[in-house]
C-alpha positions as CSV (number, residue, x, y, z in Angstrom):
1,M,-45.4,-47.4,-14.7
2,D,-46.8,-49.7,-12.1
3,H,-44.3,-51.3,-9.7
4,D,-44.8,-53.9,-7.0
5,V,-43.4,-53.4,-3.5
6,T,-40.8,-56.1,-4.3
7,D,-39.4,-53.7,-7.0
8,V,-37.8,-51.6,-4.2
9,A,-35.0,-54.1,-3.9
10,E,-34.5,-54.3,-7.6
11,A,-33.1,-51.2,-9.2
12,R,-33.9,-50.7,-12.8
13,Y,-31.8,-48.7,-15.2
14,E,-34.0,-45.9,-16.4
15,L,-33.7,-42.4,-17.8
16,V,-34.4,-39.8,-15.1
17,I,-35.6,-36.4,-16.1
18,S,-35.8,-33.5,-13.6
19,V,-37.7,-30.4,-14.8
20,D,-37.5,-27.2,-12.8
21,A,-39.2,-23.8,-13.5
22,R,-37.1,-20.7,-13.6
23,R,-37.6,-18.3,-10.6
24,S,-40.6,-20.2,-9.4
25,G,-40.5,-18.3,-6.1
26,E,-41.4,-15.1,-7.9
27,Y,-44.8,-16.4,-8.9
28,D,-47.8,-15.6,-6.6
29,D,-50.2,-18.4,-5.7
30,I,-52.5,-17.9,-8.6
31,E,-49.7,-17.6,-11.2
32,K,-47.9,-20.6,-9.7
33,T,-51.0,-22.8,-10.3
34,R,-51.1,-21.6,-14.0
35,M,-47.3,-22.1,-14.3
36,R,-47.6,-25.7,-13.1
37,A,-50.4,-26.4,-15.6
38,R,-48.2,-25.0,-18.4
39,I,-45.3,-27.3,-17.4
40,Y,-47.6,-30.4,-17.5
41,R,-49.0,-29.3,-20.9
42,V,-45.5,-28.9,-22.3
43,L,-44.3,-32.3,-21.0
44,E,-47.4,-34.4,-21.7
45,T,-47.8,-32.9,-25.2
46,A,-44.2,-33.8,-25.9
47,F,-44.6,-37.3,-24.7
48,T,-47.7,-37.8,-26.8
49,H,-46.1,-36.5,-30.0
50,T,-43.0,-38.6,-29.3
51,K,-45.2,-41.7,-28.9
52,V,-44.0,-42.5,-25.4
53,A,-46.8,-44.5,-23.8
54,R,-48.1,-43.3,-20.4
55,D,-47.4,-46.7,-18.8
56,S,-43.7,-46.2,-19.7
57,L,-43.5,-43.2,-17.5
58,H,-43.4,-42.4,-13.8
59,M,-44.2,-38.7,-13.0
60,E,-43.9,-37.0,-9.6
61,D,-45.0,-33.5,-8.9
62,R,-42.3,-31.3,-7.3
63,G,-44.3,-28.1,-6.8
64,D,-42.3,-26.0,-9.1
65,G,-41.3,-28.8,-11.4
66,V,-41.8,-32.5,-12.3
67,L,-39.6,-35.6,-11.8
68,V,-39.9,-38.3,-14.4
69,S,-38.4,-41.7,-14.9
70,V,-38.8,-43.4,-18.3
71,S,-38.7,-47.2,-18.8
72,G,-35.6,-48.7,-20.3
73,Q,-37.8,-50.0,-23.1
74,V,-38.0,-46.4,-24.5
75,P,-34.9,-45.5,-26.5
76,V,-33.0,-42.7,-24.6
77,A,-32.1,-41.1,-27.9
78,R,-35.8,-40.5,-28.6
79,L,-36.0,-38.4,-25.4
80,L,-32.7,-36.6,-26.0
81,G,-33.7,-35.9,-29.6
82,L,-37.3,-35.7,-30.7
83,W,-38.8,-35.3,-27.2
84,M,-36.6,-32.2,-26.5
85,V,-37.6,-30.8,-29.9
86,E,-41.3,-31.2,-29.0
87,V,-40.7,-29.7,-25.5
88,H,-39.1,-26.7,-27.1
89,E,-41.8,-26.2,-29.6
90,K,-44.7,-26.5,-27.1
91,L,-42.9,-24.2,-24.6
92,R,-42.6,-21.6,-27.4
93,D,-46.3,-21.9,-28.0
94,E,-47.1,-21.4,-24.3
95,N,-44.8,-18.4,-24.0
96,R,-46.2,-16.5,-27.0
97,A,-49.0,-15.1,-24.9
98,L,-47.0,-14.5,-21.7
99,R,-45.5,-11.2,-20.6
100,I,-42.9,-13.1,-18.6
101,P,-42.0,-16.4,-20.4
102,L,-41.9,-19.7,-18.6
103,G,-38.3,-20.9,-18.4
104,L,-37.4,-24.6,-17.8
105,R,-34.2,-26.3,-16.7
106,V,-34.1,-30.0,-17.6
107,G,-31.6,-32.4,-16.1
108,M,-31.1,-35.9,-17.5
109,H,-29.1,-39.0,-16.3
110,V,-29.4,-42.7,-16.8
111,G,-28.9,-45.0,-13.8
112,P,-30.4,-47.4,-11.3
113,V,-33.8,-46.3,-10.1
114,R,-35.8,-47.8,-7.2
115,H,-39.6,-47.5,-7.1
116,D,-41.8,-47.7,-4.1
117,D,-45.4,-46.6,-3.3
118,R,-44.2,-43.0,-2.7
119,G,-42.1,-42.5,-5.7
120,I,-38.6,-43.0,-7.0
121,A,-35.1,-42.8,-5.4
122,G,-31.5,-43.5,-6.1
123,R,-28.2,-41.8,-7.1
124,A,-29.5,-41.4,-10.7
125,V,-32.5,-39.4,-9.3
126,D,-30.3,-37.3,-7.1
127,L,-27.9,-36.4,-9.9
128,A,-30.6,-35.5,-12.4
129,C,-32.1,-33.2,-9.9
130,R,-28.7,-31.6,-9.1
131,L,-28.0,-31.0,-12.7
132,A,-31.3,-29.2,-13.4
133,D,-30.9,-27.2,-10.2
134,S,-27.2,-26.2,-10.7
135,T,-26.2,-22.6,-10.6
136,V,-24.5,-23.0,-14.0
137,A,-27.8,-24.1,-15.5
138,R,-29.6,-21.1,-14.0
139,Q,-27.0,-18.7,-15.3
140,V,-26.7,-20.2,-18.8
141,L,-30.5,-19.8,-19.1
142,D,-30.3,-16.1,-18.1
143,A,-27.1,-15.2,-20.0
144,E,-28.4,-16.7,-23.2
145,R,-31.9,-15.2,-22.8
146,A,-33.3,-18.7,-23.4
147,D,-36.4,-20.4,-22.2
148,L,-35.0,-23.9,-22.1
149,V,-31.7,-25.5,-21.1
150,L,-30.9,-29.2,-21.1
151,V,-28.1,-30.5,-18.8
152,V,-26.9,-34.1,-19.2
153,S,-24.5,-36.1,-17.2
154,G,-21.0,-36.9,-18.4
155,S,-21.9,-40.6,-18.9
156,L,-25.1,-39.8,-20.8
157,Y,-23.2,-37.5,-23.1
158,E,-20.5,-40.1,-23.8
159,D,-22.9,-43.1,-24.1
160,V,-25.6,-41.4,-26.3
161,V,-25.1,-37.8,-27.2
162,S,-21.6,-38.0,-28.5
163,G,-22.7,-40.5,-31.1
164,G,-25.3,-38.1,-32.5
165,G,-28.6,-39.2,-34.0
166,K,-31.9,-37.7,-35.1
167,F,-32.2,-34.2,-33.6
168,I,-29.0,-34.9,-31.5
169,E,-26.1,-32.7,-32.4
170,P,-23.1,-33.2,-30.0
171,A,-21.4,-30.1,-31.4
172,R,-24.2,-28.0,-29.8
173,Y,-23.3,-29.1,-26.3
174,S,-20.8,-27.4,-24.0
175,A,-19.0,-29.0,-21.1
176,A,-18.6,-27.5,-17.6
177,R,-17.3,-28.9,-14.3
178,L,-19.7,-28.7,-11.4
179,E,-18.2,-29.0,-7.9
180,L,-20.5,-31.2,-5.9
181,K,-19.8,-32.1,-2.3
182,E,-18.2,-35.4,-3.4
183,G,-15.9,-33.7,-5.9
184,P,-16.1,-32.2,-9.4
185,V,-18.2,-33.9,-12.1
186,T,-18.7,-33.0,-15.8
187,A,-22.0,-31.9,-17.2
188,W,-23.0,-31.0,-20.7
189,F,-25.2,-28.0,-21.5
190,H,-27.5,-27.6,-24.5
191,L,-29.9,-24.9,-25.6
192,P,-32.4,-26.5,-28.1
193,G,-32.4,-24.7,-31.4
194,R,-29.2,-22.8,-30.7
195,L,-25.4,-23.3,-31.1
196,A,-23.3,-24.5,-28.2
197,P,-23.6,-22.0,-25.3
198,A,-20.6,-20.3,-23.7
199,V,-20.4,-21.9,-20.3
200,P,-18.2,-20.1,-17.7
201,V,-16.4,-22.5,-15.3
202,A,-16.1,-22.1,-11.6
203,P,-12.6,-21.1,-10.3
204,G,-10.2,-24.0,-10.0
205,T,-12.1,-26.3,-12.3
206,R,-11.1,-26.8,-16.0
207,P,-13.1,-29.3,-18.2
208,D,-10.8,-31.0,-20.6
209,A,-12.0,-32.8,-23.8
210,D,-10.1,-35.9,-22.7
211,D,-11.4,-35.8,-19.1
212,M,-15.2,-36.5,-19.4
213,S,-15.4,-38.7,-16.3
214,D,-18.3,-41.0,-15.7
215,V,-20.6,-39.4,-13.1
216,G,-22.7,-42.5,-12.7
217,D,-20.5,-44.0,-10.1
218,M,-20.9,-41.2,-7.6
219,S,-21.9,-41.8,-4.0
220,D,-25.2,-40.1,-3.0
221,V,-25.2,-36.6,-4.4
222,D,-25.8,-34.0,-1.7
223,D,-25.9,-30.3,-1.5
224,V,-24.0,-28.4,-4.2
225,T,-21.1,-26.4,-2.8
226,D,-20.1,-22.8,-3.5
227,A,-17.9,-23.9,-6.3
228,D,-21.0,-24.9,-8.3
229,R,-21.4,-21.5,-9.8
230,T,-20.2,-19.4,-12.7
231,F,-17.2,-17.2,-12.7
232,D,-17.4,-14.2,-10.5
233,P,-14.9,-11.5,-11.6
234,G,-14.8,-10.1,-8.0
235,E,-13.5,-13.4,-6.5
236,A,-9.9,-14.3,-6.0
237,G,-8.4,-17.7,-5.8
238,E,-5.7,-18.9,-3.3
239,A,-3.0,-17.0,-5.2
240,G,-5.1,-13.8,-5.4
241,E,-6.0,-14.5,-9.0
242,V,-9.2,-15.5,-10.8
243,S,-9.6,-17.6,-13.9
244,A,-12.4,-18.6,-16.2
245,R,-12.6,-20.7,-19.3
246,Y,-15.3,-20.5,-21.9
247,H,-16.4,-23.0,-24.5
248,V,-18.0,-21.3,-27.4
249,Q,-19.2,-22.2,-30.9
250,G,-17.5,-20.4,-33.8
251,D,-14.8,-17.9,-32.9
252,M,-13.0,-19.3,-29.9
253,S,-11.9,-17.1,-27.0
254,Q,-10.1,-18.4,-24.0
255,H,-9.2,-16.0,-21.2
256,T,-7.3,-16.9,-18.0
257,G,-6.1,-14.7,-15.2
258,N,-8.2,-11.7,-16.3
259,V,-10.3,-9.5,-14.0
260,Y,-13.2,-7.9,-15.7
261,Q,-14.4,-4.7,-14.0
262,Q,-17.0,-3.8,-16.6
263,P,-19.2,-5.8,-18.9
264,V,-17.1,-7.5,-21.5
265,H,-17.8,-8.5,-25.1
266,I,-16.0,-11.7,-26.1
267,G,-15.8,-12.4,-29.8
268,R,-16.1,-10.5,-33.0
269,T,-17.9,-7.2,-33.3
270,T,-19.3,-6.4,-36.7
271,G,-21.6,-3.8,-38.4
272,D,-22.1,-0.4,-36.9
273,A,-21.1,-1.6,-33.5
274,G,-17.7,-2.5,-34.8
275,R,-16.9,0.9,-36.2
276,R,-14.8,3.1,-33.9
277,K,-16.6,6.3,-32.9
278,G,-14.8,9.4,-32.7
């Protein structure tokens, strides 16, 4: 997208997409160059197959990721639905030949975006980046042994995802509260091609189905605090207790006030693993 300098004073509502690579610091210089090339192949192939014109996009290189804003003329549902499907498929193609698969965290939010000759800025940009970079996103990706996680803001979920659509299944999203510096916000997590992930919640934050607050009205998003992380069994709250709440698809398990000293299986065990040895 080409923007005049006068556009700086005129924020435009656009979809912001922040894409980060998993554990990018573990790549050496040569592998990092190859990793960056793979990210661009994945994203650009998906945009092409989704018929999103290049002049509808602004793309900024972030070293270990890419920051994108998409013109409001492109339906957001197309990016949440078909584009994410294409990203997932192309990423799977790229990973087939890799010993260590490329993992991507994608954050999305719609809001006012200002363009200048150096790039884009605004609260919407900040929030999309924080969602992709959140500790919960990192740990969901690892815990589920997935290669791609999508994190959308509360307002984007309510405005678009919750209504469903082509390749958009709201039942496959799980909510979690992220504690930002300005206070807790709700984010929704999705693993393309899978059921809703189990998302542990930081101590002291409990996402409720009727409390999906609009995160679009935040003041500038700053550093994520220590509360923006998944449940740590070794940590105690103010009363010396710990709590966690999990949102899962299928059999529901909710556990509060429990301290797990060893790995725990939550849910039903079947087959040979379910038979008592002895």
